C-alpha positions in Angstrom: 87.7 117.2 99.3 90.7 115.9 101.3 92.0 118.2 104.0 95.5 119.7 103.7 96.9 118.1 106.8 99.3 115.4 105.7 98.0 115.5 102.4 100.3 113.1 100.5 99.5 110.6 103.4 95.8 111.1 102.9 96.1 110.6 99.0 98.2 107.6 99.7 95.8 106.0 102.1 92.8 106.9 99.7 94.3 105.4 96.7 95.3 102.4 98.3 91.9 101.8 99.8 90.3 102.5 96.2 92.7 99.9 94.9 91.9 97.3 97.6 88.0 97.9 97.3 88.2 97.4 93.6 87.3 100.9 92.6 90.6 101.1 90.8 90.9 97.6 89.0 94.2 96.0 88.0 95.4 97.4 84.8 93.6 100.7 85.4 95.7 103.7 84.3 96.2 106.3 87.0 97.0 109.8 85.6 98.0 112.4 87.9 96.0 115.1 86.4 92.9 112.9 86.6 93.4 111.8 90.2 94.3 115.3 91.5 91.0 116.5 90.0 89.1 113.6 91.5 90.4 114.1 94.9 90.5 117.9 94.8 94.4 118.3 95.4 97.2 119.4 93.4 99.3 116.9 91.4 102.2 117.1 93.9 100.6 114.9 96.8 99.3 112.5 94.0 102.8 112.1 92.4 104.3 111.4 96.0 101.5 108.9 96.8 101.9 107.1 93.4 105.7 106.9 94.0 105.2 105.2 97.4 102.6 102.8 96.0 105.1 102.0 93.3 107.8 101.3 96.0 105.6 98.4 97.3 104.6 97.1 93.8 101.0 98.2 94.2 101.3 100.3 91.1 103.7 100.4 88.2 104.8 103.8 87.3 105.6 105.1 83.7 107.7 107.9 82.3 104.7 109.9 81.1 103.4 110.8 84.7 101.0 107.7 84.7 100.8 104.5 86.5 98.9 101.2 86.2 97.3 99.3 89.1 99.0 95.9 89.7 97.0 93.0 91.1 97.3 92.9 94.8 97.0 89.2 95.9 98.3 86.7 98.3 101.9 86.8 96.9 102.1 90.5 97.3 100.9 90.3 101.0 103.5 87.6 101.7 106.2 89.8 100.3 105.2 92.7 102.4 105.2 90.5 105.6 108.5 88.9 104.8 110.1 92.4 104.7 108.4 93.3 108.0 109.7 90.2 109.6 113.4 91.1 108.7 112.9 94.8 109.6 110.8 94.5 112.8 112.5 91.6 114.1 115.8 93.5 113.8 114.1 96.4 115.4 113.0 94.4 118.4 116.4 93.0 118.8 117.9 96.4 118.8 115.3 98.0 121.1 115.5 95.2 123.7 116.3 96.8 127.2 116.2 100.4 125.7 112.6 101.2 126.3 112.1 103.9 128.8 109.8 103.8 131.9 107.5 106.2 130.1 107.4 103.8 127.2 106.3 101.0 129.3 103.8 103.0 131.2 102.4 104.0 127.9 102.1 100.5 126.6 100.7 99.2 130.0 98.0 101.9 129.8 97.0 101.0 126.2 97.0 97.1 127.2 94.7 97.7 130.0 92.3 99.8 127.7 92.5 96.7 125.2 92.2 93.9 127.7 88.4 93.6 127.9 86.5 92.8 124.6 83.3 93.9 126.2 84.4 97.4 126.9 83.2 100.1 124.7 85.7 101.1 121.9 87.5 97.6 122.2 88.5 97.3 118.6 89.8 100.9 118.4 91.8 100.3 121.7 93.4 97.2 120.5 94.3 99.0 117.2 96.0 101.8 119.3 97.9 99.5 121.5 99.1 97.6 118.2 100.2 100.8 116.5 102.0 102.2 119.6 103.8 98.9 120.2 105.2 98.7 116.8 106.0 102.4 116.6 107.7 102.4 119.9 109.9 99.4 119.2 110.8 100.9 115.8 111.8 104.2 117.5 113.8 102.5 120.3 115.8 100.6 117.8 117.8 103.8 117.4 117.8 103.5 113.6 115.8 106.3 112.0 116.0 104.6 108.6 114.6 101.4 109.9 112.0 103.1 112.0 110.7 105.0 108.8 110.5 101.9 106.7 108.7 99.9 109.5 106.2 102.7 109.7 105.4 102.7 106.0 105.0 99.0 105.8 103.0 98.7 109.1 100.6 101.3 107.7 100.2 99.5 104.5 99.4 96.1 105.9 96.9 97.7 108.5 95.1 99.4 105.6 94.9 96.0 103.8 93.5 94.4 106.8 91.0 97.1 107.5 89.8 96.7 103.9 89.5 93.0 104.0 87.5 92.6 107.3 84.4 94.5 106.1 84.4 92.6 102.8 84.4 89.3 104.8 81.9 90.4 107.2 79.4 91.4 104.5 80.0 88.0 102.8 79.0 86.1 106.0 82.5 84.3 106.2 83.6 86.3 109.2 81.8 87.8 112.1 82.3 90.2 115.1 83.2 87.2 117.3 86.0 86.3 114.9 87.2 90.0 115.1 87.3 89.7 119.0 88.8 86.2 119.2 91.6 87.1 116.9 92.4 90.2 118.6 92.5 88.5 121.9 95.2 86.2 120.6 97.0 89.2 119.2 96.6 91.0 122.6 98.4 88.0 124.2 101.3 88.2 121.7 101.7 91.9 122.2 101.9 91.6 126.0 104.5 88.7 125.6 106.6 91.0 123.3 106.3 93.8 125.8 107.5 91.5 128.7 110.5 90.3 126.6 111.4 94.0 125.8 111.6 94.6 129.6 113.3 91.4 130.9 114.1 89.2 127.8 117.2 88.7 125.7 117.5 90.5 122.3 117.3 87.2 120.4 114.0 86.4 122.2 112.6 89.7 121.3 113.6 89.3 117.7 111.9 85.9 117.3 108.7 86.9 119.3 108.2 89.8 117.0 109.0 87.6 113.9 106.4 84.9 115.0 103.8 87.6 115.6 104.1 89.1 112.2 104.2 85.6 110.6 101.0 84.8 112.2 99.5 88.1 110.9 100.7 87.1 107.3 99.0 83.6 107.5 95.8 85.2 108.8 95.5 87.8 106.0 96.6 85.5 103.3 94.0 82.9 104.5 91.3 85.5 104.0 92.0 86.1 100.5 90.1 84.0 97.8 92.2 81.1 96.3 95.0 81.9 98.8 98.3 79.9 98.7 100.1 79.2 101.8 102.9 81.9 102.6 106.3 81.1 101.1 109.3 81.8 103.1 110.9 80.7 106.5 109.2 77.7 108.3 105.7 78.6 109.4 105.0 78.8 113.2 102.0 76.9 114.4 99.2 78.8 116.1 96.2 80.9 115.4 97.2 83.9 113.2 96.3 87.3 114.3 96.5 90.9 113.0 99.8 92.5 113.5 
């Protein structure tokens, strides 16, 4: 049974993982009462979670308190990342020059923990650095609405990434060395963004964040079967990494 802390968030994460893992197939009906019984919660957090999934097009809601799982493929991932480019690029521009000494100290500490791929807990350290960087930039944008939407989309794309990696590893198409190599490239991008937030121009901060998220999109879309190239702004050359 799910724990009561942040129950709606847990239900949201759980349902999204079930959809990505194929436990809830495209076209499957999602009834609030059935899901509540299955997860051991009331209908209220289930309704909230389905509403959030509907916002991003993962499910289609109906008037009779049911929803249907939509196919989640390369096109949907491109759409998520296109919105992230717009929102997080703006946030980086607004946040440039506004991070505090404590913010930079926190990011430098996290970067140091994520620097050495041979260090115990490296993957977790990288993920924490990634989460904190995007969260701090969103907060320092000074726009709480922007920060809230960024948090929701970043969390969704990270769940997608976390679900894809084990599937690819089990299939033999992707190994631990790929995980490390891609995160090392991502680490360099993160550090470059931090440096620009301290000493760069708002326009440079915006472009660095956009390039970082675009790389992430190309990477995730490339992992999906029969993936098509991302549609949208001109693609930036380079090795894509998780964002």
